C-alpha positions as CSV (number, residue, x, y, z in Angstrom):
1,M,0.2,0.1,-0.1
2,T,1.5,3.5,-0.8
3,S,2.2,5.7,1.9
4,P,0.2,8.7,2.2
5,R,1.7,11.7,0.3
6,V,0.2,15.1,1.5
7,L,-0.3,18.4,-0.2
8,I,-1.1,21.5,2.1
9,Y,-2.9,24.2,0.6
10,L,-2.4,27.5,2.8
11,L,-5.6,29.7,1.9
12,R,-5.8,33.7,2.7
13,R,-7.6,36.1,0.4
14,D,-8.4,33.0,-2.5
15,L,-11.7,31.6,-0.7
16,R,-13.2,30.4,-3.6
17,L,-13.6,26.6,-5.4
18,T,-14.4,28.6,-9.0
19,D,-11.5,30.3,-10.7
20,N,-9.1,29.1,-8.1
21,P,-5.8,28.5,-10.1
22,I,-4.4,25.8,-7.1
23,F,-8.0,23.8,-6.7
24,H,-8.1,23.8,-10.7
25,D,-4.9,22.3,-10.8
26,V,-5.1,19.7,-8.2
27,G,-8.6,19.2,-9.6
28,K,-7.1,18.3,-12.8
29,T,-4.3,16.1,-11.7
30,F,-6.6,13.9,-9.5
31,S,-8.5,12.6,-12.4
32,Q,-5.4,11.4,-13.9
33,S,-4.0,7.5,-13.3
34,Q,-0.7,8.9,-12.0
35,Q,-0.7,11.3,-9.1
36,P,2.2,13.0,-7.5
37,Y,0.0,13.4,-3.8
38,T,-2.8,11.1,-2.7
39,H,-4.3,13.9,0.1
40,L,-5.0,17.5,0.2
41,L,-4.6,19.6,3.3
42,P,-6.8,22.9,2.4
43,L,-5.7,25.2,5.6
44,Y,-6.9,28.3,6.5
45,V,-5.3,30.3,9.4
46,F,-7.1,33.4,11.5
47,P,-3.5,35.2,11.8
48,A,-3.2,36.3,15.2
49,Q,-1.2,39.8,14.1
50,Q,-4.2,40.8,11.9
51,V,-7.4,38.9,13.8
52,E,-7.5,39.0,17.8
53,V,-7.6,34.9,18.7
54,G,-8.2,35.4,22.5
55,G,-11.8,34.1,22.1
56,F,-9.7,30.9,21.0
57,L,-8.3,30.0,24.3
58,N,-8.9,26.4,25.7
59,A,-9.5,27.6,29.3
60,A,-10.4,31.0,31.1
61,D,-7.2,31.2,32.7
62,S,-4.9,30.6,29.5
63,R,-3.1,33.5,28.5
64,S,-2.3,34.2,24.5
65,P,1.4,33.9,23.3
66,Y,0.4,36.6,21.0
67,P,-0.1,40.4,21.5
68,E,-3.3,41.9,20.8
69,A,-4.5,42.6,17.5
70,R,-4.4,46.4,17.6
71,S,-3.3,49.0,15.0
72,Q,-0.4,51.1,16.1
73,V,-1.7,54.6,15.8
74,G,-5.1,54.6,17.3
75,N,-4.9,51.3,18.9
76,F,-8.3,50.1,18.0
77,W,-9.0,46.3,17.0
78,R,-7.5,45.7,13.8
79,C,-10.6,43.3,12.5
80,G,-13.8,44.6,14.4
81,P,-16.9,42.4,14.6
82,H,-18.6,43.1,11.3
83,R,-15.6,41.8,9.4
84,A,-14.8,39.3,11.5
85,K,-18.2,37.7,11.1
86,F,-18.4,38.1,7.4
87,L,-14.8,36.2,7.6
88,A,-16.2,33.4,9.7
89,E,-19.2,33.2,7.1
90,S,-16.5,33.1,4.2
91,V,-14.5,30.4,5.8
92,W,-17.4,28.2,6.8
93,D,-18.7,28.5,3.3
94,L,-15.5,27.2,1.8
95,K,-15.3,24.5,4.2
96,T,-18.7,23.4,2.8
97,S,-18.0,24.0,-1.0
98,L,-14.9,22.0,-0.4
99,E,-16.7,18.8,1.9
100,G,-18.9,18.9,-1.4
101,V,-16.3,18.0,-3.4
102,G,-14.8,15.0,-1.2
103,S,-12.5,17.5,0.7
104,G,-12.8,19.8,4.2
105,L,-11.0,22.7,5.4
106,C,-8.1,22.5,8.5
107,I,-9.0,25.4,10.4
108,R,-6.2,27.3,12.6
109,V,-5.3,30.4,14.6
110,G,-1.4,31.9,15.1
111,L,0.8,33.0,13.1
112,V,0.7,31.8,9.7
113,G,4.6,30.5,9.6
114,D,4.1,28.7,13.4
115,V,1.3,27.1,12.0
116,V,2.7,25.5,8.6
117,Q,5.7,24.7,11.0
118,D,3.8,22.5,13.8
119,L,1.7,20.7,10.8
120,L,5.1,19.6,9.0
121,E,6.5,19.1,12.4
122,G,3.6,16.9,13.2
123,F,3.5,15.3,9.9
124,K,7.2,14.3,10.3
125,K,6.6,12.6,13.6
126,D,3.8,10.6,11.8
127,K,6.7,8.2,9.6
128,Q,4.0,7.0,8.1
129,V,2.7,10.2,6.1
130,E,5.0,12.5,4.0
131,T,4.5,15.9,3.0
132,F,4.4,16.2,-0.8
133,G,4.7,20.6,-0.7
134,V,3.3,23.7,0.5
135,W,1.4,25.8,-1.9
136,M,0.1,28.9,-1.6
137,T,-0.8,32.2,-3.6
138,S,1.0,35.5,-3.5
139,E,-0.6,39.1,-2.0
140,E,0.8,41.9,-1.7
141,G,0.8,43.8,1.7
142,S,3.9,43.8,3.5
143,E,2.5,41.3,6.3
144,E,1.3,38.9,4.1
145,K,4.7,39.2,2.0
146,Q,6.4,38.3,5.4
147,E,4.1,35.0,5.9
148,E,4.9,34.2,2.6
149,R,8.6,34.2,3.5
150,D,7.9,32.4,7.0
151,V,5.8,29.7,5.2
152,R,9.1,29.2,2.7
153,Q,11.9,29.1,5.8
154,A,9.5,26.2,7.6
155,A,9.2,24.2,4.4
156,E,12.5,24.3,3.6
157,N,13.6,23.9,7.1
158,L,12.1,20.5,7.0
159,G,12.8,19.6,3.3
160,T,9.6,20.6,2.0
161,Q,8.6,21.6,-1.7
162,F,7.5,25.5,-1.4
163,K,5.1,26.8,-4.4
164,L,4.2,30.7,-4.1
165,L,1.8,31.0,-7.0
166,P,0.4,34.1,-8.3
167,D,-3.9,34.3,-7.7
168,E,-5.7,35.0,-10.8
169,K,-8.9,36.6,-8.7
170,Y,-7.9,40.0,-10.7
171,Y,-9.4,41.8,-13.8
172,V,-6.5,41.8,-15.5
173,D,-3.9,38.7,-15.2
174,D,-0.3,39.6,-14.5
175,R,1.3,37.6,-17.3
176,D,-0.9,40.0,-19.9
177,L,0.4,43.3,-18.2
178,P,2.2,45.4,-20.3
179,F,5.5,45.4,-17.6
180,S,7.1,43.0,-15.2
181,D,9.1,45.3,-13.4
182,P,6.2,47.4,-11.1
183,R,8.4,50.4,-11.2
184,K,6.8,51.1,-14.4
185,L,3.4,51.3,-13.2
186,P,2.1,54.7,-14.1
187,D,1.7,57.0,-11.4
188,V,-1.8,58.1,-12.8
189,F,-4.7,55.7,-13.0
190,T,-5.6,57.0,-16.5
191,S,-2.2,55.8,-18.1
192,F,-2.2,52.5,-17.1
193,R,-6.0,52.1,-18.2
194,K,-5.2,53.2,-21.4
195,Q,-2.4,50.5,-21.7
196,V,-5.1,47.8,-21.1
197,E,-7.6,48.9,-22.9
198,P,-10.4,47.6,-24.1
199,L,-11.4,46.4,-21.1
200,R,-14.3,44.5,-22.4
201,S,-11.4,42.0,-23.6
202,A,-9.0,42.4,-21.6
203,P,-9.5,39.9,-18.9
204,R,-8.8,35.7,-19.3
205,R,-11.5,33.2,-19.0
206,P,-12.4,32.1,-15.4
207,L,-11.3,28.5,-14.4
208,S,-13.5,25.8,-13.9
209,A,-14.5,24.3,-10.1
210,P,-13.2,20.9,-9.6
211,D,-15.5,18.2,-9.3
212,K,-13.6,15.8,-7.2
213,L,-10.7,16.5,-5.0
214,P,-8.4,14.1,-3.0
215,P,-9.4,13.8,0.2
216,L,-8.3,14.8,4.1
217,P,-5.5,13.2,5.8
218,D,-6.9,10.6,8.3
219,D,-4.5,12.3,11.1
220,I,-3.9,15.8,11.0
221,P,-1.8,17.3,13.6
222,G,-4.1,19.2,16.1
223,Q,-4.1,22.9,17.2
224,K,-1.2,23.7,19.2
225,A,-2.2,24.7,22.4
226,P,-3.6,26.9,24.4
227,F,-6.2,27.0,21.6
228,T,-8.9,24.9,20.7
229,I,-10.8,24.9,17.5
230,P,-14.6,25.1,17.4
231,S,-16.6,22.1,15.6
232,T,-19.7,24.6,14.9
233,F,-19.9,27.5,12.6
234,D,-21.6,29.2,15.6
235,D,-18.6,28.5,17.8
236,L,-16.3,30.2,15.6
237,K,-18.1,33.0,15.1
238,S,-18.6,33.2,18.9
239,S,-14.7,32.9,19.3
240,L,-14.2,35.4,17.1
241,L,-16.4,38.1,18.6
242,K,-15.8,37.4,22.3
243,P,-12.7,39.6,23.2
244,L,-13.9,42.3,20.4
245,E,-17.3,42.6,22.5
246,S,-15.9,42.3,25.8
247,S,-13.4,44.7,25.4
248,P,-15.4,47.7,22.5
249,Y,-13.3,50.7,21.6
250,I,-16.3,53.0,22.0
251,K,-17.9,52.6,25.2
252,D,-21.7,53.7,25.2
253,P,-22.1,54.7,21.6
254,P,-24.9,56.2,20.1
255,P,-27.8,53.6,19.9
256,F,-28.9,51.7,16.6
257,P,-31.3,54.4,15.0
258,H,-34.4,52.1,14.3
259,P,-36.1,51.3,11.7
260,T,-32.7,51.9,9.7
261,K,-31.4,49.1,7.9
262,S,-28.2,48.1,6.8
263,A,-27.1,48.9,3.3
264,H,-24.9,45.5,3.7
265,A,-26.5,42.7,4.8
266,F,-25.2,40.1,2.7
267,P,-23.6,36.7,4.1
268,G,-19.9,36.0,3.6
269,G,-18.7,33.3,1.2
270,S,-18.8,32.5,-2.6
271,S,-22.5,31.3,-2.3
272,G,-23.5,34.6,-1.1
273,A,-21.0,36.4,-3.8
274,I,-22.7,34.7,-6.8
275,S,-25.9,35.0,-5.4
276,R,-25.3,38.7,-5.0
277,L,-23.9,38.7,-8.8
278,K,-27.1,37.0,-10.0
279,H,-29.5,39.9,-8.4
280,L,-27.3,42.7,-9.4
281,L,-28.0,41.2,-13.3
282,V,-31.8,39.9,-12.7
283,S,-32.7,43.3,-10.9
284,G,-31.0,45.6,-13.4
285,A,-28.8,47.4,-11.1
286,A,-25.7,46.4,-12.9
287,A,-27.0,48.1,-15.6
288,S,-28.2,51.2,-13.5
289,Y,-25.0,51.3,-11.9
290,K,-23.9,54.7,-13.6
291,D,-27.1,56.1,-12.2
292,T,-26.9,55.2,-9.0
293,R,-23.2,55.1,-8.0
294,N,-23.4,58.1,-5.6
295,G,-25.9,56.9,-3.6
296,L,-26.2,56.6,0.0
297,L,-28.8,54.5,1.5
298,G,-30.4,51.2,0.1
299,D,-29.2,48.0,-1.4
300,D,-28.8,48.4,-5.0
301,F,-26.8,52.0,-5.6
302,S,-23.8,50.1,-5.7
303,T,-22.9,46.6,-6.3
304,K,-21.9,45.6,-3.0
305,L,-19.2,43.2,-4.1
306,S,-16.4,44.8,-2.6
307,A,-16.3,42.5,0.3
308,Y,-16.4,39.4,-1.9
309,L,-13.6,40.4,-4.0
310,A,-11.5,41.3,-1.0
311,L,-11.6,37.8,0.4
312,G,-11.3,36.0,-2.9
313,C,-14.5,34.8,-2.7
314,I,-15.4,35.6,-6.2
315,S,-12.9,36.6,-9.1
316,A,-13.0,40.1,-10.9
317,R,-13.0,37.8,-14.1
318,Q,-15.7,35.5,-13.0
319,I,-17.9,39.1,-12.5
320,H,-16.5,40.1,-15.6
321,A,-17.4,37.0,-17.4
322,D,-21.2,36.8,-16.4
323,L,-21.4,40.6,-17.3
324,V,-20.1,39.5,-21.0
325,A,-22.8,36.6,-20.9
326,F,-25.6,38.9,-19.9
327,E,-24.5,41.5,-22.1
328,D,-24.5,38.9,-25.0
329,G,-27.6,37.1,-24.2
330,S,-26.2,34.0,-23.6
331,N,-28.6,31.2,-23.5
332,E,-25.5,29.0,-22.7
333,H,-25.1,30.3,-19.0
334,P,-26.9,28.6,-16.3
335,Q,-28.0,32.1,-15.0
336,S,-29.9,32.7,-18.3
337,S,-33.4,32.1,-17.7
338,A,-33.1,33.7,-14.4
339,W,-31.7,36.9,-16.2
340,K,-34.5,36.6,-18.9
341,S,-37.1,36.6,-16.2
342,K,-37.0,40.5,-16.2
343,K,-37.5,42.4,-18.9
344,G,-36.1,45.6,-19.2
345,N,-32.9,44.9,-17.3
346,G,-30.4,44.9,-20.0
347,F,-30.2,41.0,-20.9
348,G,-29.0,40.8,-24.3
349,A,-28.4,45.0,-25.2
350,G,-24.6,44.6,-25.4
351,E,-22.7,47.0,-22.7
352,N,-24.1,49.9,-21.3
353,K,-22.4,53.0,-19.5
354,G,-23.9,51.0,-16.4
355,T,-21.5,47.4,-17.0
356,A,-18.9,49.4,-18.3
357,G,-18.2,51.3,-15.0
358,V,-18.5,48.1,-13.2
359,R,-15.5,47.2,-15.0
360,F,-13.9,50.5,-14.4
361,E,-14.2,49.7,-10.3
362,L,-12.3,46.2,-11.1
363,L,-9.8,47.7,-12.9
364,W,-9.1,50.3,-9.9
365,R,-9.3,47.5,-7.5
366,D,-5.8,46.4,-9.9
367,Y,-4.0,49.3,-10.0
368,M,-4.3,50.0,-6.1
369,R,-3.3,46.1,-5.9
370,L,-0.4,47.0,-8.3
371,C,0.6,50.5,-6.2
372,T,1.1,48.4,-3.3
373,R,3.9,46.5,-5.4
374,K,5.2,49.4,-6.7
375,F,5.6,51.1,-3.4
376,G,5.5,48.7,-0.8
377,T,5.8,49.4,2.7
378,A,5.3,53.5,1.8
379,L,2.0,52.3,1.5
380,F,2.1,52.2,5.9
381,H,4.3,55.7,5.8
382,V,2.6,59.0,7.2
383,S,4.5,60.6,4.4
384,G,2.8,58.4,1.9
385,F,3.7,57.4,-1.6
386,R,4.6,61.2,-2.2
387,A,7.3,60.8,0.7
388,D,5.7,64.1,1.8
389,T,6.7,65.2,5.2
390,S,6.1,68.5,4.9
391,Y,2.6,68.4,6.8
392,P,2.0,68.8,10.2
393,W,-0.3,66.2,10.8
394,K,-2.1,66.2,14.5
395,A,-1.6,63.1,16.2
396,P,-4.8,61.4,18.0
397,S,-2.9,61.0,21.2
398,D,-2.5,64.5,21.6
399,H,-6.3,65.1,20.7
400,P,-8.4,62.5,22.5
401,D,-11.5,64.5,22.5
402,I,-11.6,65.0,18.7
403,L,-11.4,61.2,17.9
404,K,-13.5,60.2,20.3
405,R,-16.2,62.6,18.7
406,F,-15.2,61.7,15.3
407,L,-15.4,57.7,16.0
408,R,-18.8,58.4,17.5
409,G,-20.2,60.6,14.9
410,E,-20.6,63.5,17.1
411,T,-18.4,66.1,14.8
412,G,-21.4,68.5,14.1
413,T,-21.5,67.6,10.5
414,G,-24.1,66.0,9.4
415,L,-22.9,63.8,6.3
416,I,-19.7,62.6,8.5
417,D,-21.7,61.9,11.7
418,A,-24.4,59.9,9.9
419,S,-21.7,58.0,7.8
420,Q,-19.4,57.4,11.1
421,R,-22.5,55.9,12.9
422,E,-23.4,53.9,9.9
423,L,-19.9,52.5,9.6
424,F,-19.9,51.4,13.1
425,H,-23.4,50.0,13.7
426,T,-23.5,47.6,10.1
427,G,-19.6,47.6,9.4
428,Y,-20.3,49.8,5.9
429,T,-20.9,53.0,4.6
430,S,-21.3,54.1,1.1
431,N,-17.9,55.6,-1.4
432,R,-19.6,58.9,-1.5
433,A,-19.4,59.2,1.9
434,R,-15.9,57.2,2.7
435,Q,-14.3,59.8,0.8
436,N,-16.0,62.7,2.7
437,V,-15.3,61.4,5.9
438,A,-11.5,61.0,4.6
439,S,-11.6,64.2,3.5
440,F,-13.1,65.9,6.5
441,W,-10.2,64.0,9.3
442,S,-7.7,64.7,7.0
443,K,-8.0,67.9,5.3
444,H,-10.7,70.0,7.3
445,L,-9.6,68.8,10.8
446,G,-5.6,68.3,9.8
447,M,-5.4,65.0,11.4
448,D,-3.2,61.9,11.2
449,W,-4.9,60.1,8.2
450,R,-3.2,56.7,9.3
451,A,-5.8,56.7,12.3
452,G,-8.8,57.2,9.7
453,A,-7.5,54.4,7.7
454,E,-7.1,52.0,10.9
455,W,-10.3,53.0,12.3
456,Y,-11.6,51.9,8.3
457,E,-9.4,48.6,8.6
458,S,-11.2,47.9,11.9
459,C,-14.8,48.4,10.9
460,L,-15.1,47.7,7.0
461,I,-16.6,44.6,5.8
462,D,-15.4,45.1,2.8
463,F,-11.6,46.0,4.3
464,D,-8.9,45.8,1.6
465,V,-5.7,46.6,2.3
466,S,-4.3,48.3,-1.1
467,S,-7.6,49.7,-1.7
468,N,-8.4,51.2,2.0
469,W,-4.8,52.5,2.7
470,G,-4.2,53.7,-0.9
471,N,-7.5,55.8,-1.2
472,W,-6.9,57.4,2.4
473,Q,-3.5,58.5,1.3
474,Y,-5.2,59.8,-2.0
475,V,-8.0,61.7,0.1
476,A,-5.2,63.0,2.5
477,G,-3.1,64.2,-0.8
478,V,0.2,62.2,0.0
479,G,-0.8,59.3,-2.2
480,N,-0.8,59.6,-6.3
481,D,-3.4,62.0,-6.5
482,P,-2.2,64.8,-9.2
483,R,-3.9,67.0,-7.2
484,G,-2.5,66.3,-3.9
485,E,-3.5,68.7,-1.2
486,S,-5.7,70.7,-3.0
487,R,-8.5,68.0,-3.6
488,V,-10.9,69.0,-0.4
489,F,-14.3,67.7,-0.2
490,N,-16.5,70.0,1.2
491,P,-19.3,67.8,3.0
492,I,-21.9,70.4,3.3
493,K,-22.0,71.0,-0.4
494,Q,-21.6,67.4,-0.6
495,A,-24.8,66.5,1.6
496,V,-26.6,69.1,-0.6
497,D,-25.9,67.3,-3.9
498,Y,-26.1,63.6,-2.6
499,D,-28.7,63.9,0.1
500,R,-30.9,66.7,-0.7
501,N,-33.3,66.1,1.4
502,G,-31.3,64.9,4.2
503,D,-33.0,61.4,4.2
504,Y,-29.3,59.9,4.6
505,V,-28.5,62.0,7.7
506,K,-31.9,61.7,9.4
507,A,-31.9,57.7,9.0
508,W,-28.4,57.4,10.7
509,V,-28.5,60.3,13.2
510,E,-31.5,60.3,15.1
511,E,-30.9,63.4,17.2
512,L,-31.7,65.2,13.8
513,R,-34.9,63.7,12.3
514,T,-36.7,66.7,14.0
515,L,-35.1,69.1,11.8
516,D,-36.5,70.3,8.0
517,D,-34.2,73.2,7.0
518,P,-31.3,71.6,5.2
519,Q,-29.4,74.3,6.7
520,C,-29.6,72.9,9.9
521,L,-29.8,69.2,9.3
522,F,-26.5,69.1,7.7
523,Q,-25.0,72.1,10.1
524,A,-26.6,71.5,13.5
525,W,-24.6,74.6,14.9
526,K,-26.9,77.0,12.8
527,T,-30.1,75.7,14.5
528,P,-31.4,78.7,16.2
529,R,-30.5,79.1,19.5
530,E,-34.1,79.8,20.6
531,D,-35.1,76.5,19.2
532,R,-33.1,74.2,20.3
533,Q,-34.9,73.0,23.6
534,S,-38.3,72.5,21.6
535,L,-36.1,70.3,19.0
536,G,-34.3,68.2,21.8
537,L,-31.2,69.5,20.5
538,E,-30.5,72.0,23.5
539,G,-27.0,71.0,25.6
540,L,-25.4,68.4,22.7
541,E,-21.8,69.5,22.7
542,W,-21.7,68.6,18.8
543,V,-24.2,71.0,18.1
544,E,-23.1,73.7,20.3
545,K,-19.2,73.1,19.6
546,P,-19.0,71.5,16.3
547,L,-15.3,70.2,15.8
548,K,-15.2,72.5,12.4
549,R,-17.7,75.1,11.6
550,I,-17.8,74.9,7.4
551,D,-18.9,78.2,5.4
552,F,-21.6,77.1,3.4
553,H,-25.0,78.3,3.1
554,V,-27.7,76.1,2.2
555,N,-31.0,77.8,0.6
556,R,-34.1,75.8,0.9
557,R,-34.0,75.0,-2.9
558,G,-31.0,72.8,-2.3
559,G,-28.2,75.0,-3.6
560,G,-26.0,76.7,-1.3
561,G,-22.0,78.8,-1.5
562,G,-19.5,79.6,0.7
563,R,-17.5,82.4,0.7
564,G,-14.2,81.0,2.5
565,N,-10.1,81.8,1.7
566,G,-9.2,78.7,-0.3
567,K,-8.1,77.1,3.3
568,P,-8.8,73.2,3.8
569,G,-12.6,73.7,5.5
570,E,-13.4,77.0,4.7
571,S,-14.2,77.0,1.0
572,G,-17.8,76.2,0.2
573,R,-16.8,74.9,-3.5
574,G,-15.1,71.8,-2.0
575,R,-14.4,69.3,-5.3
576,G,-14.1,65.8,-4.9
577,G,-13.1,62.8,-7.1
578,G,-11.3,59.9,-6.2
579,R,-13.5,56.7,-5.4
580,F,-12.5,55.5,-2.2
581,G,-12.5,52.3,-0.1
582,D,-12.2,50.5,-3.5
583,R,-10.4,52.4,-5.6
584,G,-8.5,55.9,-6.2
585,R,-8.5,57.9,-8.8
586,G,-6.8,60.7,-10.2
587,G,-9.9,62.3,-11.7
588,G,-12.0,65.2,-10.3
589,G,-11.6,67.5,-13.7
590,G,-14.0,69.4,-15.4
591,R,-17.2,67.5,-17.3
592,G,-16.4,65.5,-20.4
593,R,-12.8,64.6,-19.8
594,G,-13.0,61.1,-21.4
595,R,-12.1,61.4,-24.9
596,G,-11.1,58.4,-27.1
597,G,-12.0,55.5,-29.5
598,G,-16.0,55.8,-29.2
599,G,-16.9,53.9,-32.0
600,K,-17.7,55.1,-35.9
601,N,-18.0,59.0,-36.2
602,G,-16.0,59.5,-33.2
603,R,-19.0,59.0,-30.9
604,M,-18.3,58.2,-27.4
605,G,-17.8,54.3,-26.6
606,H,-19.1,52.7,-22.9
607,M,-15.8,52.7,-21.4
608,D,-15.2,56.4,-22.2
609,R,-19.1,57.3,-20.9
610,A,-17.6,55.6,-17.6
611,T,-14.2,57.3,-17.5
612,Q,-16.5,60.6,-18.2
613,M,-18.9,60.0,-15.4
614,N,-15.9,59.1,-12.8
615,S,-14.3,62.7,-13.6
616,E,-16.9,64.7,-13.0
617,D,-17.0,67.6,-10.5
618,H,-18.5,67.1,-7.1
C-alpha cells in the first residue's frame, strides 16, 4: 500500500473553489491515473497579528502567546466585529464547498508560519505520512509578504517543496500586464487604463471548479495549545467576536437608529457572492450602476461585491464573464433563465454605461493593488507614496476628544456623523461618504490620516489593504492624486448634492430627525438657539461646539455657496473625485474629460462614458 503523501494548500484571500488556480490544478491532477500526492489539506489560519484570537483560548485562565491584534496609531482592534463575522461566514462557506467535492478545510489560529511549521513537524513525526509540498498564492501587503517568507522558511527547513503561485482573482492577469517591473506602473490611473484597454476583452476566462478533490489526511496534527478550534460555525463566530465584544473601543455608543436598515446585510462566502451577482444582473442594478453609484441609502445603489472580492470569494474575471454573457444574451449560461425573467434589465442589449462602469471599478482595484507592489511599505507611512514630510499632522493621542467625537459620529457635521454611525453599526458606508469622511478627518481637521485608515480597517466589512490604505493616502494628499492637497471635499455641499432631502442624515443621526431646514440638518450648530430645546438639541456638545464650522450656506431650494478663503475647511466649493475604499482615482476635473475610441463617427464608447462619469466635479 502506498504511503500517504499530503499537499498542504494554505488559503488566505482566495476563499473560493471556482476560478482558483490551485484547486483547478489539483482537480486536474487528481483525475489522472498517476498522482504525485494522495491527500490534500486545505488550510486556513486566522492570523494572530491581524485577527484577535483570544476567544479561541481553551481555558478561562489561559493566556495568549500573542499580543492583542490592535493597530499602531489608534490602538483599534484590527479586525472588528462586522468583518470578523463576514470572514467567519466566508471561511465556513468554503469549508462546506470543499466538503461537497470530497475534501474539507483545516482551520487553525496563530502566526501563519508557526502553524505551517507545527503541521509539517507533526506529519514528520508520523513516519507513515510524507508531506509532498506547501502551496499558497501571493499577496501584496507587507505582512502578507512576511508570511510568505516564513512559510517558505518552514518548508525548506523540513525539506518540503514550497510553491508561491500568483492568484488569478484580478481583472487583468499579471501575465497580461504591459510591464513586469512594478516600477513601470504609471503614477496616474488613466495612463495605466489606456495601457490595458479595451477592458471588455482584457480578462482571461475563469477556471472551472473541480468536480472532485483528494481527501483530507486521516490524521491531522492538532491545533497547538493554548488554543482550541470550534467544530461548529456558531462557535467559530462566537470565538472571534468574544474578545471584541468584551472590550469595545467605543464605550456607550449612539444607539442603533431604528427603523433604519443596513445597506450591507449580505452573508460572506462564494455562495453569497454568486447570489449577489445574480441579483445585480436580474434586477437591472448592474445596468443602472452609472445612475446610482453615488447613492447613500439602500441595497442596490452600488454592487456590494467589494467584500467578496477582498477575501477572494469571487474573482474579478468571474464577474466580468457573467457581465459578458449577460450583455451578449447568452442562453448557455446557467443563470440565463433567471436573467431573462425580468424585462428591461439589459439582458442581451450589449455593454452599457452601467456595466462598463462596473468594469472600470474592477480595474481600479487592480491599480491600487499594483501601487502596493510598486511602493511597498510606503503604503503605511504617514508621508505616503509621495514621501511628503511637509504636513504637520496632528496625533490622535494629543487630541483624544477629537478622536472620540469623530469615531462616535458627533462632529457636528451631518453627513460625516451619519456615515460614522452607519460604519460603526453595520460595517459599511457608501463610497461617496467614505471620501467625505477621509477628507474631513485629514484636510478639515488636519489629523493623522493613518488613524482614519486604521478605523476603516477595523470596521469595514470590505476592507482591502491596498484599496483602503491607498485611498486614504489619496484623499489625504500624500498618495498618487495629481491634485494632492488641493483636493478638498466640502461635506455640506456634498450633502446638498447627494442627500438633498436629508434622508440619509436623518436615517443615521436620530437626534436630527426633528429638523427640516437643510441648513440646520447638515450643520446643526446653525439651528437657532431659541429653537434647540423644543427640537431636543439643547445641551448636545456637537451641536453647541462642532469640531469644524464650515462656511457654506444652504438655501431651501437645495443650493448653496460659501465665501471662504481657500483654506481646507473654509471653502464652500470643495471638489471631490477619487472613488474611495475600493479604488483611488486621478480624476476630478471638468465634465467630459473622457475621450478616445468611441466607435464610428468618433462617438463616445461605453468605457469612455464610464471614464467621463468618474471625472465630474463634485
